[in-house]
Phi, psi and omega in degrees: 000148174277167180298324180295320179296319177302315182297317179295320179296317180299319178295320180292319178297317179299318180296316184295314183286324182300326178301326181277334187282339187303328185254016184291147174206180178264011179291121182259012187296335183259017184252019179277194182302134177065012179289126180258129178301132179282163183294340182271355182264140179289162183282068178072011183281095179054031186252350183078013181292135171252119184277128173089001180074203184272130181290158166264160181278134177119176177086181182241119174272130179255136176245121178259129183211155179269000190219162172274169177287136174298308176208140167250346172302121183299339176284345187238356188272110184211031182235127171285131009261007185296329179291323175299311182301312184295309188282340177270331188246323189254321182218160183246161182236174183300314172229170181204176177278142175300144181264081178213150176286166176074200185296334182298337181292347177267001179285137180269133179228161178293149177237270172289332181277156180286335182206192184274014177090161179236130182255145174225175181052042175068027178094010180267344178235128179234134182238132178234142176247131180280149175294157175280150173084012179284133182222153173277179181297337180266006178090354179285153184285145173277127184244155180300328179298333181287326176289318176303317183296319181289325175299318178298321181300326182299345178274347187290128179304331182280340183256073188274164171104345185273176179303145182261005187299317181297317181297320181285325191264325189283138179293142175075015183263004187301320182247007183285140184240021176095174187267358186296337179262010176095358181269149181228159182272125179288340184280359169242119181250142175229080183300334174209180187290344183245004183238134177225134186236128179249129178252119187259159177295324186211165179299137174231099185294337186253026184295334175298328177285322181302323187277015167282345186284153183302336176308329186258029170266155181277139171224113178289138183303328181296340180264001184303129177226018180062225181291342181279354178293340176305326186278345184203068174298141182278126194281132166243004182254193186285347180231156175231159183280123176270310177216151178212105176255101190307130179081356182237302184203141171240133180239123175253140174232167185299139169269102186291348179267355172288129181253112180298341179294338179266001190227109181271357188253311187273133180260336178048059182289311182290152171285329185214148175235121180244120180259109179264121187251168176076022178277124189275154173052222180266020182298320179298316178301311181300321180294320179289325176299315180289321178052047176274137176055232184294341180290347172293341179260017190256151167233162178254157181212132005281323179196171179296150170294148184300325181293334181290334182303327179294331179282332188275312190298324179288348183256107187301322182290325179281320179300327179295342179261013184258138176246131182214064178281154177293147184267328188077012183255160173237125173275140183222157169258106181279133178257122182289095186282356183280351182210166177295146006267356188271013168280351180264116182302330179292321177293319179294321178296324177297324179297326179301322181274339185280328187282132176268099181287335176297322176294329176291321177300316179298314182296335182274347181128002175097173182296348173296331188248351185197162174234147176295133180274139182241005177202168176288310180291129176286162181304332180296339180251006178236035177073018180088350180265138178287126175266136182217071186291333186265340179055041178277137177305146181302322178280358184074186175217088187293329177293319176298317179298320180298315178296320178297322177292320177298315180296332178275356182072031185233047176285159175053051176287148173234118183227166179249145177233122180251130180224163172292151185308319181293347182255018182299319182298319177294322179297317179296328176293320176294316179303318182292313182293321180289331178296330177290342177261008177087017180251121179270125185244127172261122184265128174242131178253145182229139177306141188301325182291339182251357188298310184302315180292326182293307183282348178273000175269098192291335181289334180244022184292144180287171177292321183229142177224137176257118181200183181217175178220136178242137175295137178289334170204165190289080179203139174300338180293340179263010185239282187297320180298325181284336178274323194224015174268113184301339180285350179269355183292131177240149180294319177236146178070026178294130180225143177089290182276062178292343176283348185051044183277124181225102184231121186297319180298321177297313181294322179297317180293323177300319178296322179293317180292325184299330184266000178292129180268343176274108183299322178298317178295320180296315181298318177300318181291322178297321179294322178292321177296323175302317179295320179295320181291328176303323179288330178276342167056053174288344178206169176246113177293136186246301190220152165245109192265163159243141183278116174275107183237140185234145178232156182287169186292341180258007180273139181227161176073023186264127173204156177280129179262121182295335178290336177249041175056036176081004178288157175301130180283109182285353179291333190232001181279148182192207186241147174291310182232101184302339183279346183276151171074018180284000000 
């Protein structure tokens, strides 16, 4: 497509979707069984819409995807939507997100634990009690020691890619290398089979939120398989793995030892979940649009291709099957500050002005699906108000950027940009806008299943990386420190700080904010730090997205959960008629 065609398409998409958004509300009165979305309602866009009504129990839910899972090992699973898949279907955590559409989806509720935990010593010690009757897939009891063991596993150098919260928060973990050599952390106590106590380095007021992460799922030591655990996590959730042919198909069947009486979140409607992998291009989208045979029972993962949105919005019957909740995430162009030319703050500042964010919006599917980002923190973390400290035009100013580079003595730069295969169009838009500022960009694409490991190898990291960050729960503490705290950088499995940004003043301020016990004061401080970081320009904020997700005609209970960055909540999705599509 030409740029003009993109612009026209974006305008058409915006007009089509805006007509539906005008009457959106959080009223859930029309989302019960057999409720059909009205033509005046937006396609699940921050509306609280539940597509398809209430599911019936039984049948096979199909998940169509172009990629394999990066990781299913709960110590390593930290990628949307794989985290949603793992924690909703295969394993449980101490606490979790409520399974409801709209803002309620960000609410934290007990999962394996009886409550949200009890803190002592000013928030430095947290105690959780497990529910009675919790069992694994083989009927053996889930014990507090199993949660301790998985948290310890997250420290293992070989088990890369997972959340860093335990490493950052737990006392005495600075030199700990995991339990595989027989060593254990004294800062996690399990006085009995149902009690677990965490001793933290500093107060963490939001630790109840932290333990929603897969790190805090149970793994019995007897099931340890090192890096091979990825292929067969031991189930504590409603489903267990029947077969897993990597890159081709994953089949989940019921875990008959999961007791719904212990689980207020997961409904486990389908009898089976089949994930079909390796579907190229927009084939998954086209199959779900058509909904022939078994595809009527399908959802897509991770989300629709941007180009498919144009096929969906003009068709009222298909649009009614679309979910497009806000993500609360920020997409960014990361600048590798560990080496030239982006070790120079003046060059980084020029990049802020060189990037055309309007072209990014167009490449992503238009203003129907995204907004240009003007700060690192998304509006969901700044009180709903958009922060715009630099006041840079949405289209950038490439001539100004060119002059800034000349003044820095860095004209005619040649840099590399690595992106996931699905982001090639967006990469080309960046390539085009930077070329106008005199920067030549070579684009390299990597398969989505290998992307995180590729860009997480800091010794071979590219000059530029296109990626995003979603808060693990609604707090600036889950955002800026993971993006720009130099102490989080890892040689292998580096996540978040793809800029390899290490600035002492920034780290000192993060430490000061981290010990604030007044949440409102902390939020205000995170917002100010965000503005300071925009001036230091370790990355360029690009987009605030909505996830375009599509479901088949026989799928019910589908909505985007804000706690999982707008992904379909797999805890409650199922089929209208389990007998159809077999």
